[in-house]
Every structure is written in structure tokens, then in C-alpha cells.
Short mmCIF file of the C-alpha atoms (twelve columns), coordinates in Angstrom:
data_MODEL
# 
_entry.id   MODEL 
# 
loop_
_atom_site.group_PDB 
_atom_site.id 
_atom_site.type_symbol 
_atom_site.label_atom_id 
_atom_site.label_alt_id 
_atom_site.label_comp_id 
_atom_site.label_asym_id 
_atom_site.label_seq_id 
_atom_site.Cartn_x 
_atom_site.Cartn_y 
_atom_site.Cartn_z 
_atom_site.pdbx_PDB_model_num 
ATOM 1  C CA . UNK A 1  -15.276 19.697 23.470 1 
ATOM 2  C CA . UNK A 2  -12.184 19.101 21.330 1 
ATOM 3  C CA . UNK A 3  -12.844 17.493 17.969 1 
ATOM 4  C CA . UNK A 4  -10.074 16.031 15.885 1 
ATOM 5  C CA . UNK A 5  -10.290 15.210 12.195 1 
ATOM 6  C CA . UNK A 6  -7.994  12.440 11.053 1 
ATOM 7  C CA . UNK A 7  -7.187  11.958 7.396  1 
ATOM 8  C CA . UNK A 8  -5.359  8.773  6.506  1 
ATOM 9  C CA . UNK A 9  -4.033  8.131  3.040  1 
ATOM 10 C CA . UNK A 10 -4.257  4.384  2.660  1 
ATOM 11 C CA . UNK A 11 -1.917  2.185  0.652  1 
ATOM 12 C CA . UNK A 12 -3.232  1.482  -2.833 1 
ATOM 13 C CA . UNK A 13 -5.769  -1.337 -2.859 1 
ATOM 14 C CA . UNK A 14 -6.167  -1.514 0.936  1 
ATOM 15 C CA . UNK A 15 -8.932  1.039  1.614  1 
ATOM 16 C CA . UNK A 16 -11.700 -1.521 2.114  1 
ATOM 17 C CA . UNK A 17 -9.468  -3.727 4.281  1 
ATOM 18 C CA . UNK A 18 -8.467  -0.765 6.444  1 
ATOM 19 C CA . UNK A 19 -12.065 0.445  6.825  1 
ATOM 20 C CA . UNK A 20 -13.190 -3.032 7.896  1 
ATOM 21 C CA . UNK A 21 -10.344 -3.361 10.406 1 
ATOM 22 C CA . UNK A 22 -10.980 0.154  11.744 1 
ATOM 23 C CA . UNK A 23 -14.657 -0.639 12.256 1 
ATOM 24 C CA . UNK A 24 -13.903 -3.960 13.958 1 
ATOM 25 C CA . UNK A 25 -10.937 -3.013 16.163 1 
ATOM 26 C CA . UNK A 26 -9.976  0.663  16.321 1 
ATOM 27 C CA . UNK A 27 -13.383 2.278  16.711 1 
ATOM 28 C CA . UNK A 28 -14.623 -0.027 19.505 1 
ATOM 29 C CA . UNK A 29 -11.433 0.430  21.512 1 
ATOM 30 C CA . UNK A 30 -11.397 4.214  21.076 1 
ATOM 31 C CA . UNK A 31 -14.999 4.323  22.298 1 
ATOM 32 C CA . UNK A 32 -14.281 1.883  25.140 1 
ATOM 33 C CA . UNK A 33 -11.631 4.175  26.614 1 
ATOM 34 C CA . UNK A 34 -13.762 7.324  26.334 1 
ATOM 35 C CA . UNK A 35 -13.515 8.865  22.877 1 
ATOM 36 C CA . UNK A 36 -16.643 9.519  20.815 1 
ATOM 37 C CA . UNK A 37 -16.552 8.953  17.064 1 
ATOM 38 C CA . UNK A 38 -19.384 10.841 15.392 1 
ATOM 39 C CA . UNK A 39 -18.547 9.932  11.787 1 
ATOM 40 C CA . UNK A 40 -16.131 8.284  9.370  1 
ATOM 41 C CA . UNK A 41 -15.880 8.239  5.586  1 
ATOM 42 C CA . UNK A 42 -13.911 6.616  2.809  1 
ATOM 43 C CA . UNK A 43 -12.807 8.689  -0.174 1 
ATOM 44 C CA . UNK A 44 -12.100 6.094  -2.864 1 
ATOM 45 C CA . UNK A 45 -11.008 8.694  -5.429 1 
ATOM 46 C CA . UNK A 46 -8.063  9.701  -3.229 1 
ATOM 47 C CA . UNK A 47 -7.658  6.419  -1.333 1 
ATOM 48 C CA . UNK A 48 -8.312  8.184  1.961  1 
ATOM 49 C CA . UNK A 49 -10.086 7.385  5.188  1 
ATOM 50 C CA . UNK A 50 -11.404 10.392 7.129  1 
ATOM 51 C CA . UNK A 51 -12.875 10.309 10.598 1 
ATOM 52 C CA . UNK A 52 -13.831 12.547 13.478 1 
ATOM 53 C CA . UNK A 53 -13.019 11.860 17.087 1 
ATOM 54 C CA . UNK A 54 -13.961 13.874 20.153 1 
ATOM 55 C CA . UNK A 55 -13.442 13.724 23.879 1 
ATOM 56 C CA . UNK A 56 -14.940 15.610 26.785 1 
ATOM 57 C CA . UNK A 57 -13.637 14.297 30.068 1 
ATOM 58 C CA . UNK A 58 -11.230 14.857 32.927 1 
ATOM 59 C CA . UNK A 59 -8.087  13.490 31.244 1 
ATOM 60 C CA . UNK A 60 -6.115  15.427 28.687 1 
ATOM 61 C CA . UNK A 61 -6.474  14.423 25.050 1 
ATOM 62 C CA . UNK A 62 -2.822  13.387 25.004 1 
ATOM 63 C CA . UNK A 63 -3.179  11.186 28.100 1 
ATOM 64 C CA . UNK A 64 -6.253  9.427  26.729 1 
ATOM 65 C CA . UNK A 65 -4.553  8.948  23.360 1 
ATOM 66 C CA . UNK A 66 -1.597  7.358  25.158 1 
ATOM 67 C CA . UNK A 67 -4.013  5.126  27.070 1 
ATOM 68 C CA . UNK A 68 -5.312  3.935  23.697 1 
ATOM 69 C CA . UNK A 69 -1.879  3.164  22.267 1 
ATOM 70 C CA . UNK A 70 -0.709  1.342  25.407 1 
ATOM 71 C CA . UNK A 71 -3.964  -0.577 25.945 1 
ATOM 72 C CA . UNK A 72 -3.533  -4.373 25.793 1 
ATOM 73 C CA . UNK A 73 -6.274  -4.613 23.150 1 
ATOM 74 C CA . UNK A 74 -4.361  -2.167 20.925 1 
ATOM 75 C CA . UNK A 75 -1.067  -3.949 21.456 1 
ATOM 76 C CA . UNK A 76 -2.755  -7.240 20.546 1 
ATOM 77 C CA . UNK A 77 -4.141  -6.038 17.197 1 
ATOM 78 C CA . UNK A 78 -2.644  -8.464 14.725 1 
ATOM 79 C CA . UNK A 79 -2.184  -7.771 11.986 1 
ATOM 80 C CA . UNK A 80 -1.940  -4.109 12.915 1 
ATOM 81 C CA . UNK A 81 -4.445  -2.042 10.879 1 
ATOM 82 C CA . UNK A 82 -1.887  0.795  10.765 1 
ATOM 83 C CA . UNK A 83 0.138   -1.249 8.275  1 
ATOM 84 C CA . UNK A 84 -2.263  0.044  5.613  1 
ATOM 85 C CA . UNK A 85 -1.625  3.741  6.382  1 
ATOM 86 C CA . UNK A 86 0.776   5.540  4.056  1 
ATOM 87 C CA . UNK A 87 0.237   9.014  5.553  1 
ATOM 88 C CA . UNK A 88 -1.557  10.413 8.612  1 
ATOM 89 C CA . UNK A 89 -2.873  13.921 9.129  1 
ATOM 90 C CA . UNK A 90 -4.476  15.011 12.405 1 
ATOM 91 C CA . UNK A 91 -6.167  18.381 12.923 1 
ATOM 92 C CA . UNK A 92 -8.165  19.830 15.790 1 
ATOM 93 C CA . UNK A 93 -11.145 21.549 14.221 1 
ATOM 94 C CA . UNK A 94 -13.589 24.208 15.386 1 
ATOM 95 C CA . UNK A 95 -17.217 24.634 14.349 1 
ATOM 96 C CA . UNK A 96 -18.249 27.742 12.491 1 
ATOM 97 C CA . UNK A 97 -21.095 29.426 14.327 1 
# 
């Protein structure tokens, strides 16, 4: 099952606001369309928000991600939580066995 780690550097002073908006809007929609989110963290010392997202289903990751971004609930997010993101990093990760 693919797992992606996302590291967002958040604009100064907006980490708590972003985390609250993520919890209220982004996470529920991601889970509604089929992603699983096993964990998320804030790193106040670096003003970062880190989370894991996984998906194990018939659609490709890219197709499901596009479904998220074109979903009416995502388009209706106002104000858009992404306004707080200064930098995004996305990495597919593999467990060490």
C-alpha cells in the first residue's frame, strides 16, 4: 500500500490555524474519498505540519488525488487552508523491515 509523507512549511504564525483547518476540512474529505490518514504532527520549532496518507484501492494515486482537488467540497473550502502553506514536500515512503 503506497504511503506518502507530506511536509508543509506553514507561514509564520499560522501553524495552529492551519492544523485546525486541516482537521476540520482536509482530513475528512481525504478520508471520504478513500485515503487513510494514520497520523499527523505539528513541529512548532520549524513551523511545519507533517502527515501521512495512504491508499489501497482500484484507482491510481494520481486519479484519487485529482478527485480530491476537483471535489465540490474542496472547491468550496473558503478560506482555502492552503493559503497558509509556504512550501510543500511530498514523498512516497517505504517501511524498513
